[in-house]
Each structure stands twice: as structure tokens, then as C-alpha cells.
DSSP file (Angstrom, degrees, kcal/mol; ACC not computed):
  #  RESIDUE AA STRUCTURE BP1 BP2  ACC     N-H-->O    O-->H-N    N-H-->O    O-->H-N    TCO  KAPPA ALPHA  PHI   PSI    X-CA   Y-CA   Z-CA
    1    1 A M              0   0    0      0, 0.0     2,-0.2     0, 0.0     0, 0.0   0.000 360.0 360.0 360.0 138.1  -18.1  -20.3  -27.4
    2    2 A M        -     0   0    0      1,-0.1     2,-1.1     2,-0.0     3,-0.1  -0.447 360.0-128.7 -74.2 140.4  -17.9  -16.7  -26.2
    3    3 A D     >  -     0   0    0      1,-0.2     4,-2.6    -2,-0.2     5,-0.2  -0.775  26.3-172.5 -85.1  97.7  -20.1  -15.5  -23.4
    4    4 A I  H  > S+     0   0    0     -2,-1.1     4,-2.8     1,-0.2     5,-0.2   0.810  79.7  57.0 -69.4 -29.1  -21.6  -12.4  -25.1
    5    5 A E  H  > S+     0   0    0      2,-0.2     4,-2.2     1,-0.2    -1,-0.2   0.929 111.5  42.9 -65.5 -42.8  -23.3  -11.1  -22.0
    6    6 A D  H  > S+     0   0    0      2,-0.2     4,-2.6     1,-0.2     5,-0.2   0.933 114.7  50.0 -65.9 -46.7  -20.0  -11.1  -20.2
    7    7 A F  H  X S+     0   0    0     -4,-2.6     4,-2.6     1,-0.2    -2,-0.2   0.942 113.0  46.9 -56.0 -49.8  -18.1   -9.6  -23.1
    8    8 A N  H  X S+     0   0    0     -4,-2.8     4,-2.8     1,-0.2     5,-0.2   0.901 111.8  50.1 -61.5 -43.2  -20.7   -6.8  -23.5
    9    9 A A  H  X S+     0   0    0     -4,-2.2     4,-1.9     2,-0.2    -1,-0.2   0.915 113.7  45.0 -62.9 -43.3  -20.8   -6.0  -19.8
   10   10 A R  H  X S+     0   0    0     -4,-2.6     4,-1.7     2,-0.2    -2,-0.2   0.900 114.1  50.1 -66.9 -40.0  -16.9   -5.7  -19.7
   11   11 A W  H  X S+     0   0    0     -4,-2.6     4,-1.6    -5,-0.2    -2,-0.2   0.927 111.6  46.7 -64.4 -47.4  -16.9   -3.7  -22.9
   12   12 A L  H  X S+     0   0    0     -4,-2.8     4,-2.5     1,-0.2    52,-0.4   0.842 108.2  57.2 -66.0 -32.2  -19.5   -1.2  -21.6
   13   13 A A  H  X S+     0   0    0     -4,-1.9     4,-2.2    -5,-0.2    -1,-0.2   0.884 105.2  51.2 -63.3 -37.5  -17.7   -1.0  -18.3
   14   14 A A  H  <>S+     0   0    0     -4,-1.7     5,-2.1     2,-0.2     4,-0.5   0.865 108.9  51.2 -67.4 -35.5  -14.6    0.2  -20.3
   15   15 A W  H ><5S+     0   0    0     -4,-1.6     3,-1.1     2,-0.2    -2,-0.2   0.937 110.3  49.1 -63.3 -45.9  -16.8    2.8  -22.0
   16   16 A T  H 3<5S+     0   0    0     -4,-2.5    46,-0.4     1,-0.3    -2,-0.2   0.900 112.2  48.1 -59.5 -41.3  -18.0    4.0  -18.6
   17   17 A A  T 3<5S-     0   0    0     -4,-2.2    -1,-0.3    -5,-0.1    -2,-0.2   0.554 104.2-132.7 -75.5  -7.5  -14.4    4.2  -17.3
   18   18 A K  T < 5 +     0   0    0     -3,-1.1     2,-1.1    -4,-0.5    -3,-0.2   0.899  45.6 165.6  52.4  42.2  -13.4    6.1  -20.5
   19   19 A D     >< -     0   0    0     -5,-2.1     4,-2.6     1,-0.2    -1,-0.2  -0.741  17.6-175.0 -93.9  92.1  -10.4    3.6  -20.6
   20   20 A V  H  > S+     0   0    0     -2,-1.1     4,-2.8     1,-0.2     5,-0.2   0.906  80.4  47.2 -57.1 -48.7   -9.1    4.1  -24.2
   21   21 A E  H  > S+     0   0    0      1,-0.2     4,-1.7     2,-0.2    -1,-0.2   0.894 112.4  49.3 -66.2 -39.3   -6.5    1.3  -24.0
   22   22 A A  H  > S+     0   0    0      2,-0.2     4,-0.6     1,-0.2    -1,-0.2   0.926 113.1  48.3 -63.3 -42.6   -8.9   -1.2  -22.6
   23   23 A L  H >X S+     0   0    0     -4,-2.6     3,-1.7     1,-0.2     4,-0.5   0.937 107.9  52.6 -63.5 -46.5  -11.5   -0.3  -25.3
   24   24 A V  H >< S+     0   0    0     -4,-2.8     3,-1.4     1,-0.3    -1,-0.2   0.868 102.9  61.7 -57.1 -35.0   -8.9   -0.6  -28.1
   25   25 A G  H 3< S+     0   0    0     -4,-1.7    -1,-0.3     1,-0.3    -2,-0.2   0.713  95.9  59.0 -64.9 -20.8   -8.1   -4.0  -26.8
   26   26 A F  H << S+     0   0    0     -3,-1.7    81,-3.0    -4,-0.6     2,-0.3   0.657  99.2  74.7 -78.0 -15.7  -11.7   -5.2  -27.4
   27   27 A Y  E << S-a  107   0A   0     -3,-1.4    81,-0.2    -4,-0.5    75,-0.1  -0.756  84.6-116.9-105.3 143.9  -11.3   -4.3  -31.1
   28   28 A A  E >   -     0   0A   0     79,-3.0     3,-2.0    -2,-0.3    16,-0.2  -0.392  36.8-106.9 -68.4 153.4   -9.4   -6.2  -33.8
   29   29 A P  E 3  S+     0   0A   0      0, 0.0    16,-1.2     0, 0.0    17,-0.2   0.832 120.2  41.6 -54.4 -35.7   -6.4   -4.3  -35.4
   30   30 A G  E 3  S+     0   0A   0     14,-0.2    78,-0.1    15,-0.1    -2,-0.1   0.057  89.3 149.6 -99.9  25.9   -8.3   -3.7  -38.6
   31   31 A C  E <   -     0   0A   0     -3,-2.0    13,-2.6    76,-0.1     2,-0.4  -0.033  39.8-141.9 -59.0 158.0  -11.7   -2.9  -37.0
   32   32 A T  E     -aB 109  43A   0     76,-1.9    78,-2.1    11,-0.2     2,-0.4  -0.997  18.5-172.1-119.9 129.6  -14.3   -0.6  -38.4
   33   33 A Y  E     +aB 110  42A   0      9,-2.5     9,-2.4    -2,-0.4     2,-0.4  -0.978   4.4 179.3-124.4 133.3  -16.2    1.6  -35.9
   34   34 A K  E     +a  111   0A   0     76,-2.6    78,-2.3    -2,-0.4     5,-0.2  -0.999  10.0 153.2-135.5 134.4  -19.2    3.8  -36.7
   35   35 A D    >   -     0   0    0     -2,-0.4     3,-1.4    76,-0.2     6,-0.2  -0.852  62.7 -79.0-142.0-179.7  -21.3    6.0  -34.5
   36   36 A P  T 3  S+     0   0    0      0, 0.0     3,-0.5     0, 0.0    77,-0.0   0.793 131.5  45.6 -57.7 -28.0  -23.4    9.2  -35.2
   37   37 A Q  T 3  S+     0   0    0      1,-0.2     3,-0.1     2,-0.1    -3,-0.0   0.645 120.7  39.1 -85.7 -14.6  -20.3   11.4  -35.3
   38   38 A T    X   +     0   0    0     -3,-1.4     3,-2.2     1,-0.1    -1,-0.2  -0.309  66.0 151.0-130.1  48.7  -18.4    9.0  -37.5
   39   39 A A  T 3  S+     0   0    0     -3,-0.5    -1,-0.1     1,-0.3    -2,-0.1   0.784  74.6  56.1 -57.7 -29.3  -20.9    7.7  -40.0
   40   40 A A  T 3  S-     0   0    0     -3,-0.1    -1,-0.3     1,-0.1    -6,-0.1   0.692 116.0-118.6 -75.7 -17.1  -18.3    7.2  -42.6
   41   41 A G    <   -     0   0    0     -3,-2.2     2,-0.4    -6,-0.2    -7,-0.2   0.115  10.2-112.7  98.1 150.3  -16.4    5.0  -40.2
   42   42 A I  E     -B   33   0A   0     -9,-2.4    -9,-2.5    -4,-0.1     2,-0.5  -0.966  30.0-155.2-116.5 134.8  -13.1    4.8  -38.4
   43   43 A V  E     +B   32   0A   0     -2,-0.4     4,-0.5   -11,-0.2   -11,-0.2  -0.954  46.7   2.4-120.5 126.3  -10.7    2.0  -39.4
   44   44 A G  S  > S-     0   0    0    -13,-2.6     4,-2.3    -2,-0.5   -14,-0.2   0.097  83.2 -75.5  92.9 160.2   -8.0    0.5  -37.3
   45   45 A H  H  > S+     0   0    0    -16,-1.2     4,-3.1     1,-0.2     5,-0.2   0.886 123.2  53.3 -60.5 -44.1   -6.6    0.9  -33.8
   46   46 A D  H  > S+     0   0    0      1,-0.2     4,-2.2     2,-0.2    -1,-0.2   0.927 112.9  43.1 -62.9 -44.6   -4.7    4.2  -34.3
   47   47 A A  H  > S+     0   0    0     -4,-0.5     4,-2.4     2,-0.2    -1,-0.2   0.897 115.8  49.1 -67.2 -40.2   -7.8    6.0  -35.7
   48   48 A L  H  X S+     0   0    0     -4,-2.3     4,-2.9     2,-0.2     5,-0.2   0.924 110.6  50.3 -65.1 -43.8  -10.0    4.5  -33.0
   49   49 A R  H  X S+     0   0    0     -4,-3.1     4,-2.3     1,-0.2    -2,-0.2   0.924 112.4  47.2 -59.5 -45.9   -7.6    5.4  -30.2
   50   50 A A  H  X S+     0   0    0     -4,-2.2     4,-2.0    -5,-0.2    -1,-0.2   0.915 113.6  48.2 -63.6 -43.5   -7.4    9.0  -31.5
   51   51 A Y  H  X S+     0   0    0     -4,-2.4     4,-2.9     1,-0.2    -2,-0.2   0.948 113.2  46.4 -62.3 -49.6  -11.2    9.3  -31.8
   52   52 A L  H  X S+     0   0    0     -4,-2.9     4,-2.9     1,-0.2     5,-0.3   0.884 109.5  54.8 -63.3 -39.2  -11.8    7.9  -28.3
   53   53 A T  H  X S+     0   0    0     -4,-2.3     4,-1.5    -5,-0.2    -1,-0.2   0.931 114.1  40.9 -59.3 -46.5   -9.2   10.1  -26.8
   54   54 A G  H  X S+     0   0    0     -4,-2.0     4,-1.2     2,-0.2    -2,-0.2   0.905 115.2  51.3 -68.0 -42.3  -10.8   13.2  -28.2
   55   55 A L  H >X S+     0   0    0     -4,-2.9     4,-0.7     1,-0.2     3,-0.6   0.939 111.1  46.8 -60.4 -49.0  -14.3   12.0  -27.5
   56   56 A F  H 3< S+     0   0    0     -4,-2.9     3,-0.5     1,-0.2    -1,-0.2   0.832 109.6  53.9 -66.9 -31.9  -13.6   11.3  -23.9
   57   57 A A  H 3< S+     0   0    0     -4,-1.5    -1,-0.2    -5,-0.3    -2,-0.2   0.786 113.4  44.1 -68.8 -26.3  -11.9   14.6  -23.3
   58   58 A A  H << S+     0   0    0     -4,-1.2    -1,-0.2    -3,-0.6    -2,-0.2   0.462 104.0  73.5 -99.6  -3.1  -15.0   16.4  -24.7
   59   59 A T  S  < S-     0   0    0     -4,-0.7     3,-0.1    -3,-0.5    25,-0.0  -0.862  74.3-123.0-118.2 148.4  -17.7   14.5  -22.9
   60   60 A P        -     0   0    0      0, 0.0    26,-0.1     0, 0.0    -2,-0.1  -0.177  59.1 -58.6 -72.2 175.5  -19.0   14.5  -19.3
   61   61 A P        -     0   0    0      0, 0.0    24,-2.7     0, 0.0     2,-0.4  -0.313  58.3-168.4 -57.1 137.5  -19.1   11.3  -17.2
   62   62 A M  E     -C   84   0A   0    -46,-0.4     2,-0.6    22,-0.2    22,-0.2  -0.994   9.8-157.3-135.2 124.8  -21.3    8.7  -18.9
   63   63 A A  E     -C   83   0A   0     20,-2.6    20,-2.3    -2,-0.4     2,-0.4  -0.912  10.9-155.2-108.9 117.5  -22.4    5.4  -17.2
   64   64 A Y  E     -C   82   0A   0     -2,-0.6    18,-0.2   -52,-0.4   -48,-0.1  -0.761   8.3-170.5 -95.7 133.6  -23.4    2.6  -19.6
   65   65 A E  E     -C   81   0A   0     16,-3.2    16,-2.4    -2,-0.4     2,-0.1  -0.982  21.2-130.1-123.9 118.9  -25.8   -0.1  -18.4
   66   66 A P  E     +C   80   0A   0      0, 0.0    14,-0.3     0, 0.0     3,-0.1  -0.425  24.7 178.5 -65.1 140.5  -26.4   -3.2  -20.5
   67   67 A E  E     -     0   0A   0     12,-2.9     2,-0.3     1,-0.4    13,-0.2   0.792  59.7 -26.5-103.4 -60.0  -30.0   -4.0  -21.1
   68   68 A T  E     -C   79   0A   0     11,-1.4    11,-2.7     2,-0.0    -1,-0.4  -0.993  49.8-161.8-155.0 154.1  -30.0   -7.1  -23.4
   69   69 A V  E     -C   78   0A   0     -2,-0.3     2,-0.3     9,-0.2     9,-0.2  -0.969   6.1-171.1-133.7 152.5  -27.9   -8.9  -25.9
   70   70 A W  E     -C   77   0A   0      7,-2.3     7,-2.5    -2,-0.3     2,-0.1  -0.995  26.7-109.1-144.6 145.4  -28.7  -11.5  -28.5
   71   71 A S  E     +C   76   0A   0     -2,-0.3     2,-0.3     5,-0.2     5,-0.3  -0.377  32.9 175.5 -70.9 143.8  -26.6  -13.6  -30.8
   72   72 A I  E >   -C   75   0A   0      3,-1.9     3,-1.9    28,-0.1     2,-0.2  -0.847  53.7 -60.6-130.7 171.9  -26.3  -13.0  -34.5
   73   73 A D  T 3  S-     0   0    0     -2,-0.3     3,-0.1     1,-0.3     0, 0.0  -0.390 123.1  -8.6 -55.3 122.5  -24.1  -14.8  -37.0
   74   74 A N  T 3  S+     0   0    0      1,-0.2    28,-3.2    -2,-0.2     2,-0.3   0.775 137.4  11.4  59.9  32.0  -20.5  -14.0  -35.9
   75   75 A G  E <  S-CD  72 101A   0     -3,-1.9    -3,-1.9    26,-0.3     2,-0.3  -0.963  75.8 -97.3 172.2-151.4  -21.5  -11.5  -33.3
   76   76 A F  E     -CD  71 100A   0     24,-1.9    24,-2.6    -2,-0.3     2,-0.4  -0.984  12.3-131.3-157.1 162.6  -24.3   -9.9  -31.3
   77   77 A C  E     -CD  70  99A   0     -7,-2.5    -7,-2.3    -2,-0.3     2,-0.4  -0.943  28.9-170.7-113.7 143.8  -26.6   -7.0  -31.0
   78   78 A G  E     -CD  69  98A   0     20,-2.1    20,-2.7    -2,-0.4     2,-0.4  -0.998  14.7-156.2-140.7 137.0  -26.9   -5.2  -27.7
   79   79 A R  E     +CD  68  97A   0    -11,-2.7   -12,-2.9    -2,-0.4   -11,-1.4  -0.869  24.7 167.2-106.6 146.1  -29.2   -2.6  -26.3
   80   80 A W  E     -CD  66  96A   0     16,-2.2    16,-2.9    -2,-0.4     2,-0.3  -0.954  29.1-130.9-149.7 165.1  -28.1   -0.3  -23.4
   81   81 A Y  E     -CD  65  95A   0    -16,-2.4   -16,-3.2    -2,-0.3     2,-0.4  -0.901  17.8-159.8-116.3 151.8  -28.9    2.8  -21.5
   82   82 A C  E     -CD  64  94A   0     12,-2.4    12,-2.4    -2,-0.3     2,-0.6  -0.994   6.1-154.8-134.9 128.1  -26.4    5.6  -20.7
   83   83 A T  E     -CD  63  93A   0    -20,-2.3   -20,-2.6    -2,-0.4     2,-0.6  -0.910  13.5-156.4-101.3 122.2  -26.7    8.2  -17.9
   84   84 A V  E     -CD  62  92A   0      8,-3.3     8,-1.9    -2,-0.6     2,-0.8  -0.878   6.4-146.3-102.6 122.7  -24.8   11.3  -18.7
   85   85 A S  E     - D   0  91A   0    -24,-2.7     6,-0.2    -2,-0.6     5,-0.1  -0.795  20.0-149.0 -91.8 107.9  -23.8   13.5  -15.8
   86   86 A M    >   -     0   0    0      4,-2.7     3,-2.2    -2,-0.8     0, 0.0  -0.364  22.8-111.8 -77.7 155.1  -24.0   17.1  -16.9
   87   87 A P  T 3  S+     0   0    0      0, 0.0    -1,-0.1     0, 0.0     4,-0.0   0.780 116.1  59.4 -57.5 -28.3  -21.6   19.8  -15.5
   88   88 A D  T 3  S-     0   0    0      2,-0.1     3,-0.1     1,-0.1    -2,-0.0   0.416 122.8-102.9 -82.5   4.3  -24.6   21.5  -13.7
   89   89 A G  S <  S+     0   0    0     -3,-2.2     2,-0.1     1,-0.4    -1,-0.1   0.252  86.1 117.9  95.2 -12.4  -25.3   18.4  -11.7
   90   90 A S        -     0   0    0     -5,-0.1    -4,-2.7     1,-0.0    -1,-0.4  -0.331  53.0-139.8 -79.9 169.3  -28.3   17.3  -13.8
   91   91 A T  E     -D   85   0A   0     -6,-0.2     2,-0.3    -3,-0.1    -6,-0.2  -0.945  12.6-167.7-128.4 152.7  -28.4   14.0  -15.7
   92   92 A T  E     -D   84   0A   0     -8,-1.9    -8,-3.3    -2,-0.3     2,-0.4  -0.902  15.1-139.9-128.2 162.5  -29.7   13.0  -19.1
   93   93 A R  E     -D   83   0A   0     -2,-0.3    24,-2.8   -10,-0.2     2,-0.3  -0.950  12.4-170.1-128.5 148.3  -30.2    9.6  -20.5
   94   94 A M  E     -DE  82 116A   0    -12,-2.4   -12,-2.4    -2,-0.4     2,-0.4  -0.918  13.9-144.2-126.1 155.4  -29.7    7.9  -23.8
   95   95 A R  E     -DE  81 115A   0     20,-2.7    20,-2.1    -2,-0.3     2,-0.3  -0.970  26.6-173.5-115.9 139.7  -30.7    4.6  -25.2
   96   96 A G  E     -DE  80 114A   0    -16,-2.9   -16,-2.2    -2,-0.4     2,-0.4  -0.878  19.1-157.2-134.8 165.2  -28.3    2.8  -27.5
   97   97 A F  E     -DE  79 113A   0     16,-2.5    16,-2.7    -2,-0.3     2,-0.4  -0.996  10.0-160.9-142.0 132.6  -27.9   -0.1  -29.8
   98   98 A D  E     -DE  78 112A   0    -20,-2.7   -20,-2.1    -2,-0.4     2,-0.6  -0.957   8.6-158.9-117.7 135.0  -24.7   -1.8  -31.0
   99   99 A L  E     -DE  77 111A   0     12,-2.6    12,-2.1    -2,-0.4     2,-0.4  -0.971  22.9-174.8-103.9 121.8  -24.3   -4.1  -33.9
  100  100 A V  E     -DE  76 110A   0    -24,-2.6   -24,-1.9    -2,-0.6     2,-0.4  -0.978  13.6-177.7-125.6 126.2  -21.1   -6.1  -33.3
  101  101 A E  E     -DE  75 109A   0      8,-2.5     7,-2.8    -2,-0.4     8,-2.0  -0.982  25.1-129.4-119.3 137.1  -19.4   -8.6  -35.6
  102  102 A F  E     - E   0 107A   0    -28,-3.2     2,-0.5    -2,-0.4     5,-0.2  -0.546  15.6-162.8 -89.5 149.0  -16.3  -10.4  -34.5
  103  103 A D  E >  S- E   0 106A   0      3,-3.3     3,-1.4    -2,-0.2     2,-0.4  -0.927  82.5 -46.3-119.3  97.8  -12.9  -10.9  -36.1
  104  104 A G  T 3  S-     0   0    0     -2,-0.5     4,-0.1     1,-0.2    -2,-0.1  -0.644 122.6 -26.1  70.4-126.4  -11.7  -13.8  -34.1
  105  105 A D  T 3  S+     0   0    0     -2,-0.4     2,-0.3    -3,-0.1    -1,-0.2   0.218 128.4  72.2-105.0  14.5  -12.4  -13.0  -30.5
  106  106 A R  E <  S- E   0 103A   0     -3,-1.4    -3,-3.3   -79,-0.0     2,-0.4  -0.818  94.5 -84.4-124.8 167.3  -12.3   -9.2  -30.9
  107  107 A I  E     +aE  27 102A   0    -81,-3.0   -79,-3.0    -2,-0.3    -5,-0.3  -0.555  40.4 170.0 -75.6 123.0  -14.7   -6.7  -32.5
  108  108 A G  E    S+     0   0A   0     -7,-2.8   -76,-1.9    -2,-0.4     2,-0.4   0.707  72.8  23.4 -99.3 -28.7  -14.1   -6.4  -36.3
  109  109 A W  E     +aE  32 101A   0     -8,-2.0    -8,-2.5   -78,-0.2     2,-0.4  -0.993  64.7 175.4-142.7 129.8  -17.2   -4.3  -37.1
  110  110 A N  E     -aE  33 100A   0    -78,-2.1   -76,-2.6    -2,-0.4     2,-0.5  -0.955   5.3-177.9-140.7 118.0  -19.2   -2.0  -34.7
  111  111 A E  E     -aE  34  99A   0    -12,-2.1   -12,-2.6    -2,-0.4     2,-0.4  -0.968  12.6-161.5-113.0 132.2  -22.1    0.2  -35.6
  112  112 A V  E     - E   0  98A   0    -78,-2.3     2,-0.4    -2,-0.5   -14,-0.2  -0.945   8.0-174.5-118.7 131.2  -23.6    2.3  -32.8
  113  113 A Y  E     + E   0  97A   0    -16,-2.7   -16,-2.5    -2,-0.4     2,-0.3  -0.989  11.5 174.7-124.2 133.9  -27.0    3.9  -32.8
  114  114 A V  E     - E   0  96A   0     -2,-0.4   -18,-0.2   -18,-0.2    -2,-0.0  -0.953  12.8-179.1-137.5 154.9  -28.2    6.3  -30.0
  115  115 A H  E     - E   0  95A   0    -20,-2.1   -20,-2.7    -2,-0.3     2,-0.1  -0.980  32.0-108.7-149.6 148.3  -31.2    8.5  -29.2
  116  116 A P  E       E   0  94A   0      0, 0.0   -22,-0.3     0, 0.0   -24,-0.0  -0.377 360.0 360.0 -72.0 152.6  -32.0   10.7  -26.2
  117  117 A L              0   0    0    -24,-2.8   -23,-0.2    -2,-0.1   -25,-0.0   0.355 360.0 360.0-107.1 360.0  -34.7    9.7  -23.8
């Protein structure tokens, strides 16, 4: 059985590091990813890689902190906080929620919801 707390912590660490290849490795080849900028969804490794590359180039440093996770059928839900380091030295914070369904031992479906704090 997968340790979802460990999986989530490693996955969020890859988001913090803006490590595109590590992140793509968490997702199944035919994955679907949705966030507020991609509500229609991104499908597959190539599209996800292209999206993340552009996103990370356009965003300041962001540090993700897991809050809690809980199991659901074939996956987990996770809440997290993110501290965004703005170019002027200030910070802002977001709270987020992920719905994750697995395809084998990798993410097959990921919906991300966020709001500013």
C-alpha cells in the first residue's frame, strides 16, 4: 500500500523546486491535469511538461507545505499552503487542495483548487 503522506510530501517538494522532470515522473503517461489556468485540462506528459516549463518561467519562487492528506478510492485528497516570494521581497500565501487519482503508482488524474489568503 502506498504511503500517501510521503508521496504528497515528495510531490510538493518537486513543485517547490520547480523540477519539471521530477514532477512529470509523478504522473502517468496519459495523465489529466487541471488547475485554474487549465480548467479544460492538460493530457499527457508532453503537454504537462510544456505547461510546467512555461508556468515555472513565469512565476516567482513558491514554497509548498503539506497540511493534511486523506485517502479516497484509488487516490487521495490533500490540502496545502504555498508561500509566494514576490520580486519586491514581500510574500503572499495561498491555500490549495488537490484531488489525486492514481493510474498504477502514478497520478492519472489531478485537479487543483487554490485561493489567496
